[in-house]
C-alpha positions in Angstrom: -126.6 46.8 39.6 -123.9 45.3 41.9 -124.8 44.4 45.4 -123.9 46.8 48.2 -120.6 46.1 49.9 -121.1 45.3 53.6 -119.0 44.0 56.5 -120.1 40.5 55.5 -118.8 41.0 51.9 -115.4 42.0 53.3 -115.3 39.0 55.6 -116.0 36.8 52.7 -113.1 38.4 50.8 -110.9 37.6 53.8 -112.0 34.0 53.9 -111.6 33.4 50.2 -108.3 35.4 50.1 -109.8 37.8 47.5 -108.2 41.3 47.7 -110.4 44.4 47.9 -109.7 48.1 47.2 -110.0 51.3 49.3 -109.7 54.8 47.9 -110.4 58.2 49.5 -113.0 60.7 48.2 -114.1 64.1 49.4 -116.8 65.2 47.0 -119.9 63.9 45.2 -118.5 63.5 41.7 -115.3 61.8 42.7 -117.2 59.4 44.9 -119.6 58.6 42.1 -116.8 57.8 39.6 -114.9 55.6 42.1 -118.1 53.7 42.8 -118.6 53.2 39.1 -115.0 52.0 38.8 -115.8 49.2 41.2 -113.8 50.4 44.3 -115.0 48.4 47.3 -114.6 50.9 50.1 -114.7 54.7 49.7 -113.1 56.5 52.7 -113.7 60.1 53.6 -110.2 60.3 54.9 -109.0 63.0 57.3 -106.3 63.3 54.7 -108.7 65.8 53.1 -107.4 68.2 55.8 -104.2 68.6 53.7 -105.1 67.6 50.1 -108.5 69.5 50.0 -108.3 72.1 52.7 -104.6 73.0 52.8 -104.0 72.3 56.5 -100.5 71.3 57.7 -101.7 68.0 59.1 -104.7 65.8 59.7 -105.2 67.0 63.3 -106.4 70.4 62.0 -109.8 69.2 60.7 -112.9 69.1 62.8 -116.1 67.1 63.1 -118.2 69.8 61.4 -116.0 69.7 58.3 -116.0 65.9 58.2 -119.8 66.0 58.4 -120.0 68.2 55.3 -117.7 65.9 53.2 -119.4 62.7 54.5 -122.8 64.0 53.2 -121.4 64.9 49.8 -119.6 61.6 49.3 -122.5 59.4 50.5 -124.8 61.0 47.9 -122.5 59.8 45.1 -122.2 56.2 46.2 -124.6 53.2 45.5 -122.4 50.1 45.8 -119.2 50.8 47.7 -119.0 50.8 51.5 -118.7 54.4 52.7 -116.4 54.9 55.7 -115.8 58.2 57.5 -112.5 58.9 59.3 -113.3 60.2 62.7 -111.1 63.3 63.2 -108.8 64.3 66.0 -110.6 64.9 69.3 -114.0 63.8 67.9 -114.0 60.6 70.0 -111.3 61.3 72.7 -113.1 63.3 75.4 -115.9 61.0 76.6 -117.8 58.0 75.5 -121.2 59.7 75.0 -119.7 62.4 72.8 -117.8 59.7 70.8 -120.9 57.7 70.2 -122.9 60.8 69.2 -120.3 62.0 66.7 -119.9 58.5 65.2 -123.6 58.0 65.1 -124.1 61.2 63.3 -121.8 60.1 60.5 -124.1 57.1 60.0 -127.0 59.5 59.8 -125.2 61.5 57.2 -124.8 58.5 55.0 -121.7 56.6 56.0 -121.8 52.9 56.5 -119.2 52.9 59.2 -116.4 54.9 60.8 -112.6 54.6 61.2 -111.0 55.1 64.6 -107.3 55.4 65.1 -105.1 54.0 67.8 -105.2 51.6 70.7 -105.8 52.0 74.5 -108.4 50.9 77.0 -110.6 54.0 76.3 -110.5 53.5 72.5 -111.4 49.8 73.0 -114.4 50.9 75.0 -115.4 53.4 72.3 -115.2 50.7 69.6 -117.3 48.3 71.7 -120.0 50.8 72.5 -120.1 51.8 68.8 -120.5 48.3 67.6 -123.1 47.6 70.3 -125.0 50.6 68.9 -124.9 49.4 65.3 -122.0 51.5 64.1 -119.4 49.4 62.2 -115.9 50.4 63.1 -112.6 50.1 61.1 -109.5 50.1 63.4 -106.2 51.7 62.6 -102.8 50.6 63.9 -99.1 51.0 63.2 -98.4 54.7 62.4 -101.4 56.6 63.5 -101.3 60.2 62.2 -103.5 61.6 65.0 -100.8 60.5 67.5 -98.1 62.2 65.4 -96.8 64.3 68.3 -96.6 61.5 70.8 -95.0 59.2 68.2 -92.3 61.7 67.5 -92.9 62.2 63.8 -93.6 60.1 60.7 -91.9 56.9 61.9 -92.2 53.4 60.6 -93.7 51.1 63.2 -93.3 47.4 63.8 -89.7 47.2 62.7 -88.8 44.1 64.7 -90.4 40.9 66.0 -91.2 42.4 69.4 -92.8 45.5 67.9 -94.7 43.3 65.4 -96.0 41.1 68.2 -97.2 44.3 70.1 -99.2 45.4 67.1 -100.6 41.9 66.7 -101.7 42.0 70.3 -103.4 45.4 69.8 -105.0 44.0 66.6 -106.5 41.1 68.5 -107.8 43.4 71.1 -109.5 45.6 68.5 -110.9 42.4 67.0 -112.4 41.4 70.3 -113.9 44.9 70.7 -115.7 44.4 67.4 -113.9 46.1 64.5 -114.7 44.7 61.1 -111.3 45.5 59.6 -108.0 47.1 60.6 -105.8 49.6 58.7 -102.1 48.9 59.1 -100.1 52.0 58.3 -96.3 52.4 57.6 -95.2 49.0 58.9 -92.7 46.7 57.1 -94.2 44.2 54.7 -93.2 41.3 57.0 -95.1 42.8 59.9 -98.2 43.4 57.7 -98.1 39.7 56.6 -97.6 38.5 60.1 -100.6 40.4 61.4 -102.8 39.5 58.4 -102.2 35.8 58.9 -103.0 36.0 62.6 -106.2 38.0 62.8 -109.7 37.0 61.7 -110.8 40.3 60.3 -109.5 41.8 57.0 -106.4 44.0 57.1 -105.9 47.1 54.9 -102.4 48.1 53.9 -101.5 51.8 54.0 -97.8 51.2 53.2 -97.9 47.8 54.9 -96.9 45.7 51.9 -98.8 43.4 49.5 -99.8 40.6 51.9 -102.7 42.5 53.6 -106.2 41.8 52.5 -106.7 45.2 50.9 -104.8 48.3 49.9 -105.8 51.9 50.5 -104.5 55.0 48.8 -105.3 58.7 48.9 -107.0 59.4 45.5 -105.3 62.7 45.0 -102.0 60.8 45.1 -103.3 58.1 42.8 -104.6 60.8 40.3 -101.4 62.9 40.5 -103.5 65.9 41.7 -101.8 66.6 45.1 -98.1 67.4 44.5 -96.8 68.8 47.8 -95.4 65.4 48.6 -96.0 61.8 47.7 -95.6 58.9 50.2 -93.3 56.1 49.1 -96.2 53.6 49.0 -98.4 55.7 46.8 -98.4 54.8 43.1 -99.2 57.7 40.7 -101.7 56.5 38.0 -102.3 59.9 36.4 -101.2 63.5 36.1 -104.2 65.5 37.0 -102.0 68.5 38.1 -100.8 68.9 34.5 -104.3 68.3 33.1 -105.9 71.0 35.3 -103.1 73.5 34.7 -103.3 72.9 30.9 -107.1 73.2 30.7 -107.1 76.4 32.8 -104.2 77.9 30.7 -106.1 77.1 27.4 -109.3 78.6 28.7 -107.4 81.7 29.8 -105.8 82.0 26.4 -109.1 81.5 24.5 -110.9 84.0 26.6 -108.2 86.7 26.2 -107.8 86.2 22.4 -111.6 86.2 21.8 -112.0 82.5 21.0 -114.3 81.9 24.0 -117.3 81.9 23.9 -118.0 80.9 20.4 -121.3 81.3 18.5 -122.3 77.9 19.7 -121.7 78.8 23.3 -124.0 81.9 23.6 -127.8 82.3 23.8 
């Protein structure tokens, strides 16, 4: 059995310039298969709000729902590092509530949490979490939970000044204790600039190939979620067609008397 992936493993990847992988999972069996495939980090992303629960955006999901999915995913994983995306308003009101909610995800089986954004309050939350033994993954660039204040789905870090601002934020997250930083929807040059100037691993979510890792939503990767596909998501399968075809064949077999067969009854 492979050794459990930890924050130390990821730091070794960074130092040796070895890339690592991050995929989302929202249920036990998917998490189990991703783990068996050798994925390094399995993220219970708040993207499940849209791809699994049908909400309009990630801000709609709450802490109770994330708790259920965290428990399910954690049960299916032995080797990968399990990270829970802390949902909108689960860590924004006060420090004690933030630490309680993040700590509960560790109790439910996560090995760390992901916290979006940058300001003095978030820095304090990160510091208090790490002081409490809760590993934290940061998230800069486009931060979906701040969609309304950012003015929509906009690429961040589009010039040198903007890139330097994100780098400053990344260094502050680093000082607060994050073990890695997701960079979302920034130009490849910006992702490279930040990756080369921080000590912790960077994870590209549409930030180009020079980051230390890449993250995708599994439902995009599998070709299961078809409402929209981000530019940076590569489709490796066509689960939508597979599911539709299997369901159609079952329906036909049932209605024409071919299911169940003699071998499928007691």
